[in-house]
Structure formats: structure tokens, C-alpha cells
N, C-alpha and C positions, 0 to 999 in steps of 0.2 A: 424532315431536316433536322440534324442535331443542332443542340444548343449548348454553347460554353459560357459559364458563369465567369466574370472577372472580378477578382476581389483585389484591391489596393490596400497595402498595409500602412500606407500614409494617408494622413488627415488633409495635409496641405493641398491647397487648390493648385498651386503652381509645382507639386511634387514632380520630380523627374520620373519617378515609378508610374504615377498616374498617366503622365504622358506616353509612357511606353504602353500601358494597358490601352488608352485610347487609339494607339498604333494598331494593335492586334486586329481589329475588325476591318481596317483597311487592306489586310495583307491576304485575306481569303473569305470568299463568298460563298463558299461550299457549307458553311455553318453559320448559325446566328450567334450573336453574342448578348449576354445580359450583364449589365453592371450591377454588382451587389455591394451596397454600401455598408459600412461597419461602424460609422462614426456615432450613431445615435444609439447603440448597444449599451445597456447599463454594465458597470463592472459585475462580473460573473459572481453570484452569490447565491447557493442552494436556497436560503430562505424566500428568494424571488420566486422560486419554482413552486413552492407549496401550493399557491392558488391559481396554478398554471403560468405559462411563461408571459412576460410582459409582451405588449403588442409588438414591440420592435423586435424583440427576439422570436416571435412567431412568424413575424413576416420575413426576416433574415432566413429561418430555416424552410420556410416555403419556397423562397428563391432558389435555394441550394436545393431542394427536393425536385425543382421542375427541371433544372438542368442536367445535361448528360455528362459534363465534365466541369471542372474548375480549373482555372489559372489563377495562381496568387503571384501577383507583382509587389514585391515588396523592398524597401530599403533595409538597412542593417543599422541598428542603434546600439552603440557600446557593445559592439561584437556579438550582437545578437538579435533576435525577433523583436520587431516593435510590440510593446504592451498591448496597443490596441488590437492589433493582429493575433496575438495569443489569447486575449479575452474572446474574440470572436470565434476562434477555434473551440475554445473552452465551451461556448454556449452551443455551438454547433454539434459538439460530441455528446450532448445530453439528449434524452436518457441513453445511457452507454449501449444497451442492448439493441437499440433501435435507432440510433443516431443517424441523422439525414447523410453523415458523411461515410458511413460504412461502405466500403467497395465502390466509393466515388472516385472515377479517374481524376488526378490532380497533377497539374504541372506547375513548376516553380520558377519564377523569373525574379532577378534583382538588380537593381542599379544602384550605383553610388559614385560619388565624386572620387573616392578612395582608389586604391591599386588592386584591392581584393575582389572587388565585384560581389559583396554580400555573401561570400562563401561561409563564414561562420553561422550567419542567419539562416542559411539555407540547410546547413547540416541539422540545426536546431530544430528547424521546421519539419523536415523531413522525418526526424526522430520522433516529435509529437504526432505527426499525421499517422506514421505507422503504427505507433502505439494503439491507435483508436480503428486500426484496421481500414486505412484509406489507401487506395492503389496510387502510389506515386510514381509518376514516369520514370523508369529505371534507366540508368546509364547516360542520361541526358542532364546537362547543367546549362543553364543560360546566365551567365554571370557577366554583367555589363560594367566595366570599370571606367574611370574618367568620364562618366555619363554627362558631366557639365560641358565638355567639348563635342558631344556628340547630338545635343538636342538645342533647337531653337526655341526658347521658352515663350516668346511673344507668338509664334506661329504655332506654338504647341506641336511641334514636329520633331521626329528623329531624322536628322540631317546626314549621318554618318551611313554611307553606302554598306559599308563592310557589315557594321552592326545591324543595319537593316536586313541584309542578306541572312546572317546568323538567326535572326529574330524569325524570319520567314522560315527557314528550315527547320527550328525548334518547333514553330507553331504546326507545320506539315507533320512533323514526326507525332507530335502530341494528338492531333486529329487521326492519324491513321492508327495509332496504338488505342486511341479512345474507342473506335470503330472495332477494333480485333478484341478488345476487353468488355464488350457488352452484349 
């Protein structure tokens, strides 16, 4: 059985994007899911690599290595990728020639209360990932706008049926594509 790693680009416990990430395993039982946390990673600094990666970085890279694909679920901050997510990608991209991300199938999902559905962050994220030879799901975007009207925060549930249908379709497309590319 294939395993998909889930990375949330928000550290907030009540994050809309974290709730979307928690929804994905409920949509398909043909794969396993592994939550990969990024909140404990130190700020990227090449000096920290001199004596080997810090323990949290090693654990993070091991988690990525053991999954067959990744789905990144992230908000957009100031029309861009959240710093904590960019930091995680920078750590995972090292060392350049043997990065755990090279040729890893990755899907991108984003949710925001705004009207653009994380379009700018997803463009930046795709650009960074493609630069380090990550396979990003082509031609598909999962942009969730007005997310605050589609989620029940207290129940930690996606309640909008239309969005749930689109999310399910995106996940199935990602799984099919991941199987084809490995």
C-alpha cells in the first residue's frame, strides 16, 4: 500500500489548512497517510549542516523518504508561501544532488478566507519545487477560497459538499498520477 505524506504550511492548531489535511485520509482508504510536521525545524542555515543535520531535520527528511508522495496543504501569507513552509522545503532540498525530494510526486492544496484561494502561494511553491526536481501534479489546482464558510472549526470538518467533491476528485487524480510515476 502506498503512503502519502501530508505537510501543512500552517502551524496554527485551528488552521483551516490543517483541517483540510486531516480530511484527506477520510476520503480514500486505498493509501495510507502520514502527517509530517514542520514546526520544530530550525531556520535553515548551512552552518547547522557542518556536523550533520539537527535531529529534527533528520527525522523530517526520513519521513519524506519513507512516503511515496507528498501533498502540501498551505495557506497564503502576504501573497506568498508561508515562511515556515519555505524553510521546510529548503531543509528537504539538501544536499542538492541527493535530496529526499528529487522526483518525489507532490500535490499542492491551499485554502484561504480570501477570494483567490492561495493562487500566488501555489505559483511560488510550484516554482521552488520544480527548481529542485520535484514532480508536481501537472494541470491540476486545488484552490479553496472562502474556506471559513466551508469548515466547522469546532468539529474540525469540511462541511461544504461541493468543496468535498472537488477535494476528493483532486486526491484521486493525485493517487492515480503517483502510481503512474513510480
